[in-house]
C-alpha positions as CSV (number, residue, x, y, z in Angstrom):
1,M,91.4,72.5,66.8
2,T,94.3,73.6,64.6
3,Y,97.8,74.0,65.2
4,K,100.7,75.8,62.8
5,V,104.1,74.5,63.1
6,K,107.2,75.4,61.0
7,A,110.1,73.3,60.2
8,A,112.7,73.2,63.3
9,G,115.8,75.3,62.3
10,A,114.0,78.1,60.7
11,V,112.6,79.8,64.2
12,P,114.4,78.8,67.6
13,A,113.6,76.2,69.2
14,V,114.1,74.6,72.3
15,L,113.8,70.8,71.9
16,R,112.7,68.5,74.7
17,L,113.4,65.1,75.0
18,N,110.5,62.8,76.3
19,E,108.1,65.1,75.8
20,S,105.0,63.6,78.1
21,E,102.0,66.0,76.9
22,Q,100.6,64.8,73.3
23,T,100.0,68.0,71.6
24,A,103.4,69.1,72.2
25,A,105.1,66.3,71.5
26,V,103.3,65.7,68.7
27,L,104.2,69.6,67.1
28,Q,107.6,69.4,68.0
29,N,107.9,66.0,66.0
30,L,106.7,67.9,63.1
31,A,109.1,71.0,63.3
32,V,111.6,68.3,63.3
33,L,110.3,66.2,60.5
34,L,109.9,69.5,58.0
35,G,113.1,70.3,59.2
36,T,115.2,67.2,58.2
37,R,116.4,66.4,54.9
38,Q,115.8,62.4,53.9
39,G,119.5,60.5,54.4
40,T,120.7,63.1,57.1
41,V,119.6,60.8,59.9
42,P,122.1,57.6,61.2
43,F,120.2,55.1,61.4
44,F,117.1,56.4,60.4
45,R,118.2,57.6,56.8
46,E,114.1,57.3,55.6
47,F,113.5,60.1,58.2
48,G,113.0,63.3,56.4
49,L,111.7,65.2,53.4
50,P,113.2,63.7,50.1
51,Q,113.5,67.3,48.4
52,K,113.3,66.4,45.1
53,F,111.8,69.8,44.8
54,L,115.4,71.4,45.2
55,D,116.3,73.2,41.6
56,K,112.8,72.9,40.1
57,P,110.7,76.2,39.1
58,I,108.9,77.2,42.0
59,N,105.5,76.4,41.0
60,V,106.4,72.8,40.4
61,A,108.7,72.8,43.6
62,R,105.5,73.9,45.5
63,S,103.4,71.1,44.0
64,L,106.2,68.8,45.2
65,L,106.7,70.0,48.5
66,Y,103.3,70.4,49.3
67,L,103.3,66.3,47.9
68,E,106.4,65.2,50.2
69,V,105.1,66.8,53.4
70,K,101.8,65.4,53.3
71,E,103.3,61.9,52.6
72,A,106.2,62.2,55.4
73,I,103.3,63.7,57.9
74,E,101.1,60.3,57.1
75,R,104.2,58.2,57.3
76,F,106.4,59.6,60.2
77,E,103.5,61.0,62.5
78,P,100.2,59.5,62.1
79,R,99.0,61.0,65.2
80,A,98.8,64.3,63.3
81,E,96.3,65.0,59.8
82,L,97.3,67.5,57.5
83,V,94.6,70.2,57.2
84,G,96.8,73.3,54.9
85,M,100.1,74.4,54.4
86,D,101.6,77.6,53.4
87,I,105.2,78.0,52.1
88,E,107.3,80.9,52.9
89,V,110.7,81.7,51.3
90,D,113.1,82.6,53.2
91,E,114.3,86.4,52.5
92,M,117.9,85.4,54.2
93,Q,118.5,82.9,51.7
94,P,116.3,83.7,48.4
95,G,115.1,80.3,47.1
96,R,114.8,78.6,50.0
97,L,111.2,77.0,50.8
98,I,110.2,76.6,54.7
99,P,106.7,74.8,54.9
100,V,104.2,76.1,57.7
101,V,101.7,73.2,58.1
102,E,98.5,73.6,59.6
103,V,97.5,70.2,61.1
104,R,94.9,68.6,63.5
105,I,95.8,66.5,66.3
106,K,94.2,63.3,65.8
107,N,92.2,61.7,69.1
108,E,93.0,65.0,71.1
109,A,89.4,65.5,72.4
110,E,89.5,62.2,73.9
111,Q,92.8,63.4,76.0
């Protein structure tokens, strides 16, 4: 089964600390990861997206964003597998790209 996840902050969300259900925990972690700029989390500065795509032409930015998201998921949420990604443009802030990822939770059938 696949799930779509949008960056936290792109939609109002309630974060649940110590989420016990694995699928919900993975999806919440992904939303936080996608909405976090690297260097902004104290004591965990490498967490998030480096955002090297900023100020690049849109076709270049989309490719860089995809690569950053793929690498971040592999590193920070290995329980998820990236299946695909769409990029939305924020209507309220033109030029702001919002990644919407489609993921599969690894070992979900074993739960």
